[in-house]
C-alpha positions as CSV (number, residue, x, y, z in Angstrom):
1,X,9.1,20.1,24.8
2,X,12.3,18.9,26.6
3,X,14.2,18.7,23.4
4,X,13.2,22.2,22.4
5,X,14.3,23.5,25.9
6,X,17.7,21.8,25.6
7,X,18.3,23.4,22.2
8,X,17.3,26.8,23.5
9,X,19.7,26.5,26.4
10,X,22.5,25.7,23.9
11,X,21.7,28.9,22.0
12,X,19.7,27.4,19.1
13,X,16.8,29.4,17.7
14,X,14.2,26.8,18.4
15,X,10.5,26.6,19.3
16,X,8.2,23.7,20.4
17,X,4.9,23.2,18.5
18,X,1.8,21.4,19.8
19,X,0.4,20.1,16.5
20,X,-3.1,20.1,18.0
21,X,-3.0,23.9,17.4
22,X,-2.0,23.5,13.7
23,X,-2.9,20.1,12.2
24,X,-6.6,19.7,11.4
25,X,-8.0,16.4,10.3
26,X,-11.5,15.0,9.4
27,X,-12.7,11.5,10.3
28,X,-13.0,9.4,7.1
29,X,-14.3,6.1,8.3
30,X,-12.4,2.8,8.7
31,X,-10.8,4.3,11.8
32,X,-8.8,6.8,9.7
33,X,-8.6,10.5,9.3
34,X,-7.9,12.8,6.3
35,X,-5.8,16.0,6.8
36,X,-7.4,19.3,6.0
37,X,-4.4,20.9,4.3
38,X,-6.0,24.2,3.5
39,X,-7.0,24.9,7.1
40,X,-3.7,23.4,8.5
41,X,-1.7,25.7,6.3
42,X,-3.6,28.8,7.5
43,X,-3.0,27.7,11.2
44,X,0.7,27.0,10.5
45,X,1.1,30.5,9.0
46,X,-0.6,32.0,12.1
47,X,1.6,29.9,14.4
48,X,4.8,31.1,12.7
49,X,3.7,34.8,13.1
50,X,3.5,34.2,16.8
51,X,6.5,31.9,17.1
52,X,9.2,32.9,14.6
53,X,12.1,30.5,14.7
54,X,14.5,28.6,12.5
55,X,14.0,25.2,14.1
56,X,10.7,23.7,15.2
57,X,10.3,20.6,17.3
58,X,6.7,19.4,16.9
59,X,4.6,16.7,18.5
60,X,3.7,13.6,16.5
61,X,0.6,11.4,16.3
62,X,-1.8,14.0,17.5
63,X,-4.0,16.6,15.8
64,X,-7.4,18.3,16.2
65,X,-10.8,18.1,14.5
66,X,-12.3,21.2,12.8
67,X,-14.2,21.7,16.1
68,X,-10.8,21.9,17.9
69,X,-11.3,18.6,19.6
70,X,-8.0,16.7,20.2
71,X,-7.7,13.5,18.2
72,X,-5.0,11.1,16.9
73,X,-3.8,10.1,13.5
74,X,-4.7,6.5,14.3
75,X,-2.4,3.5,13.3
76,X,1.1,4.5,12.2
77,X,0.2,8.1,13.0
78,X,3.7,9.2,14.0
79,X,5.1,8.5,10.5
80,X,2.0,10.0,9.0
81,X,2.3,13.2,11.0
82,X,6.0,13.5,9.9
83,X,4.9,13.3,6.2
84,X,2.0,15.8,6.7
85,X,4.3,18.3,8.4
86,X,6.9,17.8,5.7
87,X,4.2,18.6,3.1
88,X,3.0,21.7,5.0
89,X,6.6,23.0,5.4
90,X,7.4,22.1,1.7
91,X,10.5,20.4,3.2
92,X,13.4,19.3,1.0
93,X,13.4,15.9,2.7
94,X,11.5,13.9,5.4
95,X,13.6,11.5,7.4
96,X,11.9,8.7,9.4
97,X,14.0,7.2,12.1
98,X,13.2,3.6,12.9
99,X,14.9,0.4,14.2
100,X,15.9,-1.1,10.8
101,X,18.5,-0.1,8.2
102,X,15.9,0.6,5.6
103,X,13.4,-1.1,3.3
104,X,14.5,-4.7,2.4
105,X,14.0,-6.4,-0.9
106,X,12.1,-9.1,1.0
107,X,11.3,-10.2,4.6
108,X,14.8,-11.2,6.0
109,X,13.0,-13.7,8.3
110,X,11.8,-15.5,5.1
111,X,14.5,-14.7,2.5
112,X,18.0,-14.9,3.8
113,X,19.4,-13.2,0.7
114,X,17.3,-10.0,1.3
115,X,19.2,-6.8,1.0
116,X,18.5,-3.2,1.9
117,X,17.3,-1.2,-1.1
118,X,19.0,2.1,-1.8
119,X,16.1,3.7,-3.5
120,X,12.4,3.1,-4.2
121,X,9.8,5.0,-6.1
122,X,6.7,6.3,-4.3
123,X,4.6,3.7,-6.1
124,X,7.0,0.8,-5.4
125,X,7.1,1.7,-1.7
126,X,3.3,2.0,-1.6
127,X,2.8,-1.4,-3.1
128,X,5.5,-3.1,-1.0
129,X,4.0,-1.6,2.1
130,X,0.5,-2.9,1.2
131,X,1.8,-6.3,0.4
132,X,3.6,-7.0,3.7
133,X,6.7,-4.7,3.9
134,X,5.8,-3.1,7.3
135,X,8.5,-0.4,7.4
136,X,6.2,2.3,6.1
137,X,2.4,2.6,6.0
138,X,1.1,3.3,2.5
139,X,-0.8,6.5,3.5
140,X,2.5,8.0,4.8
141,X,3.6,8.4,1.3
142,X,0.6,10.4,0.0
143,X,1.3,13.8,1.6
144,X,4.9,14.0,0.3
145,X,4.1,12.6,-3.2
146,X,2.3,15.7,-4.4
147,X,5.3,18.0,-3.6
148,X,8.0,15.5,-4.7
149,X,9.5,15.4,-1.3
150,X,11.8,12.4,-0.7
151,X,11.4,10.2,2.4
152,X,14.5,8.6,3.8
153,X,14.1,5.5,6.2
154,X,17.1,5.5,8.6
155,X,18.1,3.3,11.6
156,X,18.6,5.3,14.8
157,X,20.6,2.5,16.2
158,X,22.9,2.3,13.2
159,X,23.9,5.8,12.0
160,X,26.4,4.4,9.5
161,X,23.6,2.8,7.4
162,X,22.5,5.2,4.7
163,X,19.0,3.9,4.7
164,X,16.5,3.8,1.8
165,X,15.3,6.9,-0.1
166,X,11.8,6.9,-1.4
167,X,11.4,9.4,-4.2
168,X,10.4,9.8,-7.9
169,X,11.0,6.7,-10.0
170,X,14.7,6.2,-10.8
171,X,15.6,5.3,-14.3
172,X,18.6,3.7,-16.0
173,X,20.0,5.1,-19.2
174,X,21.5,2.9,-21.9
175,X,24.2,3.8,-24.5
176,X,21.6,4.5,-27.2
177,X,19.9,7.1,-24.9
178,X,16.8,5.0,-24.2
179,X,15.6,5.2,-20.6
180,X,14.1,2.2,-18.9
181,X,12.4,2.0,-15.6
182,X,14.1,-0.2,-13.0
183,X,13.1,-3.8,-12.8
184,X,11.8,-5.7,-9.8
185,X,12.8,-4.1,-6.5
186,X,11.3,-6.4,-3.9
187,X,9.3,-9.4,-3.0
188,X,6.5,-9.1,-0.4
189,X,3.9,-11.5,0.9
190,X,0.6,-11.5,2.8
191,X,0.0,-14.7,4.7
192,X,-3.3,-16.3,5.8
193,X,-5.4,-15.4,2.8
194,X,-8.2,-17.3,1.2
195,X,-9.4,-17.3,-2.4
196,X,-13.1,-16.9,-3.3
197,X,-14.1,-17.8,-6.8
198,X,-17.5,-17.0,-8.2
199,X,-18.1,-18.5,-11.6
200,X,-20.9,-19.6,-13.9
201,X,-22.5,-19.0,-17.3
202,X,-25.1,-16.8,-15.6
203,X,-22.5,-14.1,-15.1
204,X,-21.6,-13.4,-18.7
205,X,-23.0,-10.1,-20.0
206,X,-25.1,-9.5,-16.9
207,X,-24.7,-5.9,-15.7
208,X,-24.2,-5.4,-11.9
209,X,-22.8,-8.8,-11.1
210,X,-19.5,-7.5,-9.7
211,X,-21.4,-4.8,-7.8
212,X,-23.6,-7.4,-6.2
213,X,-20.7,-9.6,-5.3
214,X,-18.6,-6.9,-3.7
215,X,-21.6,-5.2,-2.2
216,X,-22.3,-8.4,-0.3
217,X,-18.7,-8.7,0.8
218,X,-18.8,-5.1,2.1
219,X,-21.9,-6.0,4.1
220,X,-19.9,-8.4,6.2
221,X,-17.0,-6.0,6.5
222,X,-14.5,-8.2,4.7
223,X,-11.4,-6.6,3.2
224,X,-10.7,-7.6,-0.5
225,X,-6.9,-7.9,-1.0
226,X,-6.8,-8.8,-4.7
227,X,-9.3,-9.2,-7.6
228,X,-9.0,-11.1,-10.9
229,X,-11.7,-11.5,-13.6
230,X,-11.6,-13.7,-16.6
231,X,-11.8,-11.8,-20.0
232,X,-14.9,-14.0,-20.8
233,X,-16.7,-12.6,-17.7
234,X,-17.2,-16.2,-16.7
235,X,-15.7,-15.9,-13.3
236,X,-14.5,-13.4,-10.7
237,X,-11.8,-14.5,-8.2
238,X,-10.7,-12.4,-5.2
239,X,-8.7,-12.9,-2.0
240,X,-9.8,-12.1,1.5
241,X,-8.2,-12.7,5.0
242,X,-8.6,-16.3,5.9
243,X,-10.5,-15.5,9.1
244,X,-13.2,-13.7,7.0
245,X,-13.7,-16.3,4.3
246,X,-16.5,-18.1,6.1
247,X,-18.6,-15.0,6.5
248,X,-18.0,-14.1,2.9
249,X,-19.0,-17.6,1.6
250,X,-22.2,-17.5,3.7
251,X,-23.2,-14.0,2.5
252,X,-22.5,-14.9,-1.2
253,X,-24.5,-18.2,-0.9
254,X,-27.4,-16.2,0.5
255,X,-27.1,-13.4,-2.0
256,X,-26.9,-15.7,-5.0
257,X,-29.1,-18.6,-3.8
258,X,-31.5,-18.3,-6.7
259,X,-28.7,-18.4,-9.2
260,X,-27.1,-21.4,-7.5
261,X,-30.4,-23.3,-7.4
262,X,-30.9,-22.5,-11.1
263,X,-27.2,-23.7,-11.8
264,X,-26.4,-20.3,-13.4
265,X,-23.5,-20.3,-10.8
266,X,-21.4,-23.3,-9.7
267,X,-20.3,-24.1,-6.2
268,X,-17.2,-26.0,-5.2
269,X,-16.0,-27.2,-1.8
270,X,-13.1,-25.1,-0.3
271,X,-9.6,-26.5,-0.9
272,X,-6.2,-25.5,0.3
273,X,-4.6,-26.5,-2.9
274,X,-5.6,-25.9,-6.6
275,X,-7.5,-28.8,-8.1
276,X,-5.9,-30.9,-10.9
277,X,-8.3,-29.3,-13.4
278,X,-7.1,-25.9,-12.4
279,X,-3.5,-27.0,-12.7
280,X,-4.1,-28.4,-16.1
281,X,-5.8,-25.3,-17.3
282,X,-2.9,-23.2,-16.1
283,X,-0.4,-25.4,-18.0
284,X,-2.6,-25.1,-21.1
285,X,-2.5,-21.3,-21.0
286,X,1.3,-21.4,-20.7
287,X,1.6,-23.7,-23.7
288,X,-0.6,-21.4,-25.7
289,X,1.6,-18.5,-24.8
290,X,4.7,-20.5,-25.9
291,X,3.0,-21.5,-29.2
292,X,2.5,-17.9,-30.2
293,X,6.2,-17.9,-31.2
294,X,6.9,-14.3,-30.3
295,X,10.2,-13.3,-31.9
296,X,11.7,-11.8,-28.8
297,X,9.8,-13.1,-25.8
298,X,11.9,-11.1,-23.3
299,X,10.8,-7.9,-24.9
300,X,7.2,-9.0,-24.8
301,X,7.5,-9.9,-21.1
302,X,9.2,-6.6,-20.5
303,X,6.3,-4.6,-22.0
304,X,3.8,-6.5,-20.0
305,X,5.7,-6.2,-16.8
306,X,6.1,-2.4,-17.1
307,X,2.4,-2.0,-17.6
308,X,1.8,-3.1,-14.0
309,X,2.8,-1.7,-10.7
310,X,2.8,-5.1,-9.1
311,X,2.5,-8.7,-10.3
312,X,0.6,-10.7,-7.7
313,X,0.9,-14.4,-7.5
314,X,-1.1,-16.8,-5.4
315,X,0.7,-19.7,-3.8
316,X,-0.9,-22.6,-1.8
317,X,-0.1,-22.6,1.9
318,X,1.5,-26.1,1.7
319,X,3.1,-25.6,-1.7
Protein backbone atom coordinates (compact mmCIF):
# COMPACT_ATOMS: atom_id res chain seq x y z
CA UNK A 1 0.00 0.00 0.00
CA UNK A 2 2.85 2.39 0.89
CA UNK A 3 4.65 1.62 -2.38
CA UNK A 4 1.47 2.35 -4.32
CA UNK A 5 0.99 5.65 -2.48
CA UNK A 6 4.57 6.75 -3.19
CA UNK A 7 4.10 6.08 -6.90
CA UNK A 8 0.81 7.98 -6.98
CA UNK A 9 2.45 10.98 -5.33
CA UNK A 10 5.19 10.90 -7.98
CA UNK A 11 2.53 11.03 -10.70
CA UNK A 12 2.46 7.38 -11.72
CA UNK A 13 -0.89 5.81 -12.67
CA UNK A 14 -0.84 3.13 -9.97
CA UNK A 15 -3.30 1.22 -7.79
CA UNK A 16 -2.92 -1.13 -4.85
CA UNK A 17 -4.60 -4.55 -4.99
CA UNK A 18 -5.56 -6.70 -2.03
CA UNK A 19 -5.29 -10.13 -3.66
CA UNK A 20 -7.80 -11.54 -1.20
CA UNK A 21 -10.40 -9.80 -3.37
CA UNK A 22 -9.14 -11.43 -6.57
CA UNK A 23 -7.20 -14.64 -6.02
CA UNK A 24 -9.39 -17.66 -5.16
CA UNK A 25 -7.89 -20.97 -4.08
CA UNK A 26 -9.18 -24.37 -2.99
CA UNK A 27 -7.53 -26.52 -0.28
CA UNK A 28 -5.98 -29.61 -1.87
CA UNK A 29 -4.57 -31.59 1.06
CA UNK A 30 -0.94 -31.95 2.15
CA UNK A 31 -1.13 -28.36 3.40
CA UNK A 32 -1.39 -26.92 -0.12
CA UNK A 33 -3.94 -25.02 -2.19
CA UNK A 34 -4.92 -25.03 -5.88
CA UNK A 35 -5.76 -21.74 -7.63
CA UNK A 36 -9.22 -21.43 -9.14
CA UNK A 37 -8.12 -19.64 -12.31
CA UNK A 38 -11.59 -19.29 -13.84
CA UNK A 39 -13.06 -17.55 -10.79
CA UNK A 40 -9.88 -15.52 -10.22
CA UNK A 41 -9.97 -14.22 -13.81
CA UNK A 42 -13.59 -13.13 -13.37
CA UNK A 43 -12.71 -11.26 -10.17
CA UNK A 44 -9.63 -9.69 -11.76
CA UNK A 45 -11.71 -8.36 -14.65
CA UNK A 46 -14.23 -6.91 -12.17
CA UNK A 47 -11.43 -5.35 -10.11
CA UNK A 48 -9.97 -3.63 -13.18
CA UNK A 49 -13.34 -2.17 -14.11
CA UNK A 50 -13.44 -0.54 -10.67
CA UNK A 51 -9.72 0.32 -10.50
CA UNK A 52 -8.40 1.12 -13.99
CA UNK A 53 -4.64 1.70 -13.91
CA UNK A 54 -1.44 1.04 -15.83
CA UNK A 55 0.51 -0.19 -12.81
CA UNK A 56 -0.70 -2.51 -10.06
CA UNK A 57 1.04 -3.27 -6.77
CA UNK A 58 -0.50 -6.42 -5.32
CA UNK A 59 -0.10 -8.24 -2.04
CA UNK A 60 1.67 -11.59 -2.04
CA UNK A 61 1.15 -14.83 -0.14
CA UNK A 62 -2.54 -14.24 0.65
CA UNK A 63 -5.76 -15.25 -1.12
CA UNK A 64 -9.34 -16.28 -0.30
CA UNK A 65 -11.38 -19.45 -0.40
CA UNK A 66 -14.53 -19.68 -2.59
CA UNK A 67 -16.43 -18.73 0.59
CA UNK A 68 -14.38 -15.47 0.77
CA UNK A 69 -12.49 -16.65 3.84
CA UNK A 70 -8.91 -15.23 3.89
CA UNK A 71 -6.18 -17.84 3.58
CA UNK A 72 -2.54 -18.15 2.53
CA UNK A 73 -0.71 -19.90 -0.28
CA UNK A 74 1.25 -21.93 2.30
CA UNK A 75 5.00 -22.63 2.01
CA UNK A 76 6.83 -20.49 -0.59
CA UNK A 77 3.52 -18.75 -1.19
CA UNK A 78 5.02 -15.37 -2.13
CA UNK A 79 6.78 -16.74 -5.22
CA UNK A 80 3.69 -18.83 -5.99
CA UNK A 81 1.45 -15.75 -5.89
CA UNK A 82 3.80 -13.89 -8.26
CA UNK A 83 3.56 -16.76 -10.76
CA UNK A 84 -0.23 -16.97 -10.42
CA UNK A 85 -0.68 -13.23 -10.95
CA UNK A 86 1.69 -13.37 -13.92
CA UNK A 87 -0.50 -16.07 -15.45
CA UNK A 88 -3.72 -14.13 -14.74
CA UNK A 89 -2.26 -10.97 -16.32
CA UNK A 90 -0.73 -12.97 -19.22
CA UNK A 91 2.50 -11.15 -18.40
CA UNK A 92 5.47 -11.07 -20.78
CA UNK A 93 7.78 -12.00 -17.90
CA UNK A 94 7.73 -12.72 -14.15
CA UNK A 95 10.76 -11.56 -12.15
CA UNK A 96 11.35 -13.00 -8.68
CA UNK A 97 13.71 -10.98 -6.53
CA UNK A 98 15.71 -12.96 -3.99
CA UNK A 99 19.10 -12.84 -2.21
CA UNK A 100 21.11 -14.97 -4.67
CA UNK A 101 22.42 -14.23 -8.17
CA UNK A 102 20.32 -16.97 -9.77
CA UNK A 103 20.05 -20.74 -9.97
CA UNK A 104 23.44 -22.41 -9.52
CA UNK A 105 24.61 -25.56 -11.30
CA UNK A 106 25.14 -27.12 -7.84
CA UNK A 107 25.07 -26.17 -4.18
CA UNK A 108 28.02 -23.72 -3.80
CA UNK A 109 28.45 -24.95 -0.23
CA UNK A 110 29.22 -28.45 -1.58
CA UNK A 111 30.67 -27.76 -5.03
CA UNK A 112 33.16 -24.91 -5.16
CA UNK A 113 33.09 -24.85 -9.00
CA UNK A 114 29.33 -24.17 -9.13
CA UNK A 115 28.29 -21.42 -11.52
CA UNK A 116 25.12 -19.39 -12.03
CA UNK A 117 23.12 -20.77 -14.95
CA UNK A 118 21.97 -18.30 -17.60
CA UNK A 119 18.92 -20.32 -18.67
CA UNK A 120 16.91 -23.34 -17.60
CA UNK A 121 13.89 -25.01 -19.12
CA UNK A 122 10.75 -25.26 -17.02
CA UNK A 123 11.31 -29.01 -16.63
CA UNK A 124 14.96 -28.59 -15.62
CA UNK A 125 14.08 -25.99 -13.00
CA UNK A 126 11.25 -28.17 -11.74
CA UNK A 127 13.50 -31.19 -11.29
CA UNK A 128 16.39 -29.23 -9.77
CA UNK A 129 14.02 -27.62 -7.28
CA UNK A 130 12.63 -31.00 -6.29
CA UNK A 131 16.10 -32.44 -5.85
CA UNK A 132 17.47 -29.84 -3.49
CA UNK A 133 17.98 -26.58 -5.40
CA UNK A 134 15.94 -24.38 -3.08
CA UNK A 135 15.87 -21.19 -5.15
CA UNK A 136 12.39 -21.86 -6.54
CA UNK A 137 9.58 -24.14 -5.39
CA UNK A 138 8.42 -26.60 -8.10
CA UNK A 139 4.77 -25.49 -7.97
CA UNK A 140 5.80 -21.88 -8.73
CA UNK A 141 6.61 -22.96 -12.27
CA UNK A 142 3.21 -24.51 -13.03
CA UNK A 143 1.09 -21.32 -13.51
CA UNK A 144 3.49 -19.72 -16.02
CA UNK A 145 4.28 -22.88 -18.01
CA UNK A 146 0.85 -23.07 -19.64
CA UNK A 147 1.23 -19.53 -21.04
CA UNK A 148 4.95 -19.81 -21.88
CA UNK A 149 5.83 -16.93 -19.54
CA UNK A 150 9.53 -16.77 -18.61
CA UNK A 151 10.55 -16.51 -14.95
CA UNK A 152 13.73 -14.59 -14.13
CA UNK A 153 15.49 -15.10 -10.79
CA UNK A 154 17.34 -11.89 -9.79
CA UNK A 155 19.35 -10.75 -6.77
CA UNK A 156 17.95 -7.59 -5.20
CA UNK A 157 21.34 -6.98 -3.50
CA UNK A 158 23.32 -7.36 -6.75
CA UNK A 159 21.53 -5.56 -9.57
CA UNK A 160 24.45 -6.08 -11.95
CA UNK A 161 23.86 -9.85 -11.97
CA UNK A 162 21.63 -10.83 -14.92
CA UNK A 163 20.14 -13.78 -13.03
CA UNK A 164 18.70 -16.99 -14.43
CA UNK A 165 15.87 -17.14 -16.96
CA UNK A 166 13.51 -20.12 -16.76
CA UNK A 167 11.64 -20.61 -20.03
CA UNK A 168 10.94 -23.06 -22.83
CA UNK A 169 13.81 -25.53 -23.48
CA UNK A 170 16.77 -23.94 -25.19
CA UNK A 171 18.39 -25.79 -28.11
CA UNK A 172 21.75 -25.75 -29.84
CA UNK A 173 21.94 -25.88 -33.63
CA UNK A 174 24.79 -27.61 -35.43
CA UNK A 175 26.18 -26.94 -38.90
CA UNK A 176 24.08 -29.69 -40.45
CA UNK A 177 20.91 -28.07 -39.14
CA UNK A 178 20.22 -30.70 -36.51
CA UNK A 179 18.89 -29.42 -33.24
CA UNK A 180 19.92 -31.00 -29.96
CA UNK A 181 18.65 -30.34 -26.48
CA UNK A 182 21.21 -28.95 -24.03
CA UNK A 183 23.12 -31.40 -21.89
CA UNK A 184 23.34 -31.60 -18.12
CA UNK A 185 22.58 -28.23 -16.53
CA UNK A 186 23.00 -28.96 -12.86
CA UNK A 187 23.72 -31.30 -10.01
CA UNK A 188 21.36 -31.39 -7.01
CA UNK A 189 21.24 -33.65 -3.96
CA UNK A 190 18.84 -34.64 -1.24
CA UNK A 191 20.54 -35.67 1.99
CA UNK A 192 19.42 -38.01 4.76
CA UNK A 193 17.48 -40.51 2.66
CA UNK A 194 17.12 -44.25 3.19
CA UNK A 195 16.57 -46.99 0.61
CA UNK A 196 13.85 -49.58 1.11
CA UNK A 197 14.13 -52.71 -1.05
CA UNK A 198 11.26 -55.21 -1.31
CA UNK A 199 12.26 -58.33 -3.22
CA UNK A 200 11.32 -61.95 -3.67
CA UNK A 201 10.04 -64.50 -6.13
CA UNK A 202 6.52 -64.03 -4.76
CA UNK A 203 6.32 -60.63 -6.47
CA UNK A 204 6.73 -61.82 -10.05
CA UNK A 205 3.51 -61.59 -12.06
CA UNK A 206 1.36 -60.83 -9.01
CA UNK A 207 -1.06 -57.95 -9.73
CA UNK A 208 -1.41 -55.32 -7.02
CA UNK A 209 1.98 -55.82 -5.34
CA UNK A 210 3.18 -52.26 -5.99
CA UNK A 211 -0.21 -50.92 -4.92
CA UNK A 212 0.00 -52.85 -1.65
CA UNK A 213 3.52 -51.60 -0.98
CA UNK A 214 2.86 -47.94 -1.60
CA UNK A 215 -0.57 -48.10 -0.02
CA UNK A 216 1.13 -49.25 3.19
CA UNK A 217 3.72 -46.48 2.86
CA UNK A 218 0.94 -43.92 2.42
CA UNK A 219 -0.74 -45.18 5.59
CA UNK A 220 2.24 -44.03 7.67
CA UNK A 221 2.46 -40.71 5.83
CA UNK A 222 5.92 -41.32 4.36
CA UNK A 223 7.05 -39.39 1.30
CA UNK A 224 8.51 -41.54 -1.51
CA UNK A 225 11.35 -39.65 -3.21
CA UNK A 226 12.40 -42.14 -5.90
CA UNK A 227 11.18 -45.51 -7.22
CA UNK A 228 13.04 -48.19 -9.17
CA UNK A 229 11.71 -51.59 -10.25
CA UNK A 230 13.64 -54.44 -11.84
CA UNK A 231 12.40 -55.47 -15.29
CA UNK A 232 11.95 -58.99 -13.93
CA UNK A 233 9.44 -57.63 -11.37
CA UNK A 234 11.59 -59.43 -8.77
CA UNK A 235 12.12 -56.29 -6.66
CA UNK A 236 10.94 -52.76 -6.01
CA UNK A 237 13.34 -50.24 -4.48
CA UNK A 238 12.39 -46.79 -3.27
CA UNK A 239 13.83 -43.94 -1.21
CA UNK A 240 12.19 -42.24 1.75
CA UNK A 241 13.44 -39.65 4.28
CA UNK A 242 15.71 -41.35 6.80
CA UNK A 243 13.53 -40.25 9.71
CA UNK A 244 10.57 -42.15 8.20
CA UNK A 245 12.30 -45.43 7.31
CA UNK A 246 11.60 -47.13 10.64
CA UNK A 247 7.85 -46.59 10.32
CA UNK A 248 7.95 -47.73 6.69
CA UNK A 249 9.85 -50.91 7.56
CA UNK A 250 7.44 -51.75 10.36
CA UNK A 251 4.31 -51.26 8.27
CA UNK A 252 5.74 -53.30 5.37
CA UNK A 253 6.73 -56.13 7.71
CA UNK A 254 3.20 -56.12 9.10
CA UNK A 255 1.55 -55.89 5.67
CA UNK A 256 3.66 -58.69 4.14
CA UNK A 257 4.12 -60.87 7.23
CA UNK A 258 2.47 -63.88 5.57
CA UNK A 259 4.68 -63.58 2.49
CA UNK A 260 7.79 -63.20 4.66
CA UNK A 261 6.92 -66.27 6.72
CA UNK A 262 6.34 -68.25 3.54
CA UNK A 263 9.70 -66.93 2.18
CA UNK A 264 8.04 -65.49 -0.89
CA UNK A 265 9.75 -62.23 0.12
CA UNK A 266 13.22 -61.88 1.63
CA UNK A 267 14.28 -59.60 4.46
CA UNK A 268 17.75 -58.11 4.95
CA UNK A 269 19.18 -56.12 7.82
CA UNK A 270 19.53 -52.36 7.12
CA UNK A 271 22.96 -51.23 6.03
CA UNK A 272 24.41 -47.81 5.34
CA UNK A 273 26.58 -49.19 2.52
CA UNK A 274 25.75 -51.54 -0.37
CA UNK A 275 26.65 -55.17 0.29
CA UNK A 276 29.48 -56.86 -1.62
CA UNK A 277 26.91 -58.92 -3.51
CA UNK A 278 25.15 -55.79 -4.66
CA UNK A 279 28.45 -54.20 -5.72
CA UNK A 280 29.40 -57.31 -7.69
CA UNK A 281 25.99 -57.35 -9.37
CA UNK A 282 26.41 -53.74 -10.43
CA UNK A 283 29.85 -54.43 -11.88
CA UNK A 284 28.46 -57.39 -13.80
CA UNK A 285 25.75 -55.24 -15.35
CA UNK A 286 28.35 -52.70 -16.44
CA UNK A 287 30.50 -55.44 -18.02
CA UNK A 288 27.47 -56.73 -19.91
CA UNK A 289 26.85 -53.26 -21.29
CA UNK A 290 30.48 -53.00 -22.44
CA UNK A 291 30.34 -56.46 -24.04
CA UNK A 292 27.44 -55.36 -26.27
CA UNK A 293 30.07 -53.61 -28.48
CA UNK A 294 27.88 -50.71 -29.52
CA UNK A 295 29.60 -49.04 -32.51
CA UNK A 296 29.21 -45.54 -31.07
CA UNK A 297 28.64 -45.75 -27.33
CA UNK A 298 28.47 -41.96 -26.94
CA UNK A 299 25.48 -41.84 -29.30
CA UNK A 300 23.81 -44.68 -27.43
CA UNK A 301 24.29 -42.89 -24.11
CA UNK A 302 23.05 -39.66 -25.63
CA UNK A 303 19.78 -41.27 -26.76
CA UNK A 304 19.29 -42.83 -23.33
CA UNK A 305 20.11 -39.60 -21.53
CA UNK A 306 17.68 -37.52 -23.57
CA UNK A 307 14.85 -39.90 -22.78
CA UNK A 308 14.99 -38.84 -19.12
CA UNK A 309 14.32 -35.54 -17.40
CA UNK A 310 16.69 -36.56 -14.60
CA UNK A 311 19.21 -39.30 -13.91
CA UNK A 312 19.06 -40.14 -10.19
CA UNK A 313 22.02 -41.82 -8.53
CA UNK A 314 22.13 -43.18 -4.97
CA UNK A 315 25.40 -42.69 -3.08
CA UNK A 316 26.17 -44.08 0.38
CA UNK A 317 26.43 -41.51 3.17
CA UNK A 318 30.04 -42.52 3.92
CA UNK A 319 31.06 -43.19 0.32
